[in-house]
N, C-alpha and C positions, 0 to 999 in steps of 0.2 A: 634188591641187594640181597644176596644171600648170608644168611647168620646161621651158625649152628652152635649148640651148645650140648655138652656131654651130660648134662642133667638139667631138668626144668627148674630143678630149685637152685641153679648156679647163680651166684651173685654177678657173674660176668656175661657178656656177650661176645663171643668168639668169632673173629673174622678170619677168613682164610686170606692170604697174602694179596692176590688180585682184588678182593673186594675191599680190604682196607686202603689200597693203593688209590681206590677210586675217591676215597673221601679227601684227598688231596685238594678237589676243586679245582679253583684258581689260584691257590697258593703258589707265589712265584719261587723259582729255584734262584737262590742267591749265592751259591756256592760253585767256584770254578772246579774242575776236575784236579787241578794242582792242589788246591786247598783242602780238598776231600783226601787227597793222598797225605797231606802233612797232618791231618788231624787223625789218622788211623793209627793204630798201636801196631808194634812191630809184627805180630802173626796175624791180625784182621786182615780181610779181603774187603773192606769196605769199598764201594764204588759208587758213581753217580746214580745208578740204578737203585741202589739201596736208600739213599738219600731221598730220592724222588718218590720210592713207592712206599717206604716205612716212616723216614723222620720228617718228611714235610707234611703228611697227614698229621702225625703227632704235634707238629709244630702248628698247626692250624687248631688243633683241639686245645692246645694249651693256652693259645691266643684268647679263645672263648672263655677258657676257665679263668684266667688272669683278669679279664675284663669284667667278669662275674662277680669275682673276689673283691675288685675295685669298687664296684657298684654296693656290694653288701657292706663293704667299710665304710663307704660314704653314709650310708642309711643308717649304720649304728653311731656314727658322729652324731648325725642330726638327731636321733633318740637320745643320746647321753648329752647332747649339748658340748661336746668336748672337741678340741682342735688338735688331736694327737698327730705325730709324725706319721707318715706313709709308710706301711707295714710292707716288708719285702714278701714275696711270693716265693716259696721255699720248696724246692723238688728235689726228692730223694732218689738215688739210683743204686739199687742194690744187685747182688748177683755173686756167683762163685768167682773164686780165682781162675782167670784164663777165658772168662766168659764174654770179655770185651766191654767192661763196665767203663772203662777211662774212654774209650771211642765213643760210647754213645754219649758220656757226659760232654766230651768236647765239642760233638757235631751239635748236641742240642744248644749249647751253649753260643756256638757260632750261628745258628739258624735264628735263636731267639733274639740275639744282639742284633740283627738286621732286620727286625721288625720296623714298620714305616716310622714309629714313633722312636726308634733308636733307644731301647731301654738299656739300662746298665745292667750287664748280667756276669755274676762272678761264680767262680767254681773252686770248691774246696773238698779236697780229698780228706777222708778219717784217718789216713796212715799218718799225718802228722800228730794225730792223738794217740798213737801208739805210747806204750811207756818205753822209754830207752832201754837199750839192750842190757846196760849195767843192772837196771832194776830188774828186768825179766830174767837175767842170768841169777841174781840173788834170790828171786822168788821162784826158781826153778820153772819159769814160763816161756823158756825159748823155743820149746818144741810145740808151744801152744800159740806163737805169734800170729795174730790175727783171729783168734778167738775172743769172744766178748771179755774174758777177764784180762786180755792183754791190753786193753785201752785204758786211757786216763778218762774215764767216762765223766766225771765231776767236771773236768775241764772242758769237755766237748759240749756238755750240757750248759755250762756258762756261756761257752762261744754263741751258741745257738740263741741263748736268752739275750744276750746283748744285741746280735742281729734283729732278733724280733722286737726289742724294745726300741731300736733305732740309733742306740749308742754309737758314737763314732769315735775313733774306728774300733772295730772289733778285730781281734788279731787271732790267727790260727798259726800253730807250729808248722813247720816243713819239714818233711820227710825225704831222705837221700835213698834212692833205690841203688844207688852205687855202693854206698857204705853199709845199707841195710840197717840205718838207724835213724832216729830224729836228728836234726841238725841243731846244736845248741846255740841259742841266741839268733835263730833266723825265724822271721815271722812273714806272713802274708796278711796284709790288711784288707778288711771289708768294710767299706765306708758306705753304708745305705744304699746297697744295690735294689734295682726294681724286682730282679730276680735273683735267687742264689742257689745253686745247684750243689749238693751234697752228695758225693760218691763213696761207698764203701762197701764192705762185706757183709757187715751186719747192721746197717743203718735201720733195719725194720724189726730189729730184735726186741723182745719184751722179756719181763720178768713175771714171777708169781704175784698176783695182787695182794698187798697186805692185808691181814686178818682185821685191822682196826679200820680200814678204809680210808687212810691217809693217803694224799695224792702222792704217787711216786713218777716223776717226770722220766720218759722214755725218749730218745733221739727223735722217733717217728712222731711224736706228739707236736713237734714243730714243722712238720711237713704240710703243705697244702696239695701235694701231689706226688705219688711215688711210682717209679718203675721198677720193675724185677726183670732182669734178662735171665733166661731160662736156656737150658741145654740137658741133654740126656749125659749121665756119668760117664759113659764110655767115651762119647765124644770131646767131653771136658778133659779128659785124662789124654787123649790124642793132642789136643790144642795145647796142653800144658808140657807135654814131653816135645812137641815141636819148638814151642817157645824157648824151652830150656836148650835145645840143641844150637836154636839160631842165636841165642845169647853167649852161647860158648865162644862162637867166634866171632862176637863184637864186644858187649859190654864186659864179658868175664875175662877178656885179654888186658883189661885195665889193672894194673898191681893194687890200684886203690880199692879194687872191687872186693867186697866181702866173699864173692863167689869164685875169686881168682883161682883158688885151687881147683876148679873144675874145668878150667881152661884146656888143660893137657890131656883130659880123659879121651879115648877112643870112642868111636860112634857107640859101640855096644855097650862100653862102660858108662858113659854120658845118659844114654837111654835108661839102663838099669838105675842109675842113680834119681833121674827124674822120676820114673815110676816108683821108686821107694818113698820119695819126699811126698809125691802126690798121695799114695797110699796112706801113709802114716799120720800126715798133717792134714792136707788140703781136703781128702775125701771125708775124713772123719770131721772135720769142722763145716763142711758142706750138709752131711747127713744129720749131724746134731744141732746145728746152729742156724745155717744160713736157708736151706730148703724148707725148713718149717715156716719161715716167715714169708714164703712166696704168697700164699693166699691173702696176706695182709697189703699186698700192693694195689694201687689203682688200675695199673695197666702191666701186662706181662707179655714180653716180647720172646717167642720161643723160636730158638735158632736150630737149624739144621747142620749137618756134618760140613757144609760148604759155608758156614758163617752168614747165611742168609736167614733172615727171619721168615718163618714159614706160616706163623698165624699169630695174630694179636688178641688178647683176651683184656677187654676194658669193663671195669666194674660198673654195676648199673647205679645210676642215681636214685 
């Protein structure tokens, strides 16, 4: 099987699409075409072939990693003479706006939940941990929504600590893409899952280490495995604009939508507006905060213009 690396010192093994697809081996296909259609986001073009060639091999790899983690956990229990609760395996999914994080996270959840032992697989997005719009307005951060400083990081870290500690249930706030805000008094409960998928823009973000050497937890410290979904900047802009135009004739029509004011724009006005939002906010966030974390991922899925994963980079052990 051909493997290629751009640099002999690279920490990754890079597989072309066809070579990665062969690693599926005998992993069964457990999703129907209709289920795949329901799992994909509005602008994605996910199909059965993508699931079979990209996500089934990844599902097989994760099954091996989870089993190895469980063996290590039992070995540590034996060494310490403890009977701790089983720890969930936490998978992080990161990448730019419009790259397809939500679709990837949902597909992984569906595939992993159908392993023979039927594990409990929960999915949480970090959107729920964004600061409420009222706070962002007060702090002058509405134009930096999605940037690291726009999240309630202590709350997210407490949630992940509770999950890893086996506390039940752990609660995560819920975000409404209709109102573009956190929903007050709405929660999703995570009750000791076997696997937890955490999806978000900046989940691989770190900060400067403290001079005194004291521990500062990062979200990624709680991950057992992480996936970064990658695409070129011009491709991402195209997808963002396409999604904006599609939402203009769907979700934006709802008077309750935060973006309802864009529903009546002409095609040219809508495209100009989308490009402006992308350039002022999302591209800046990508360059300053998201893209620099790519090399921290265990697996990088590189997408081409047609939404197909073209190659896969797997971190060496």
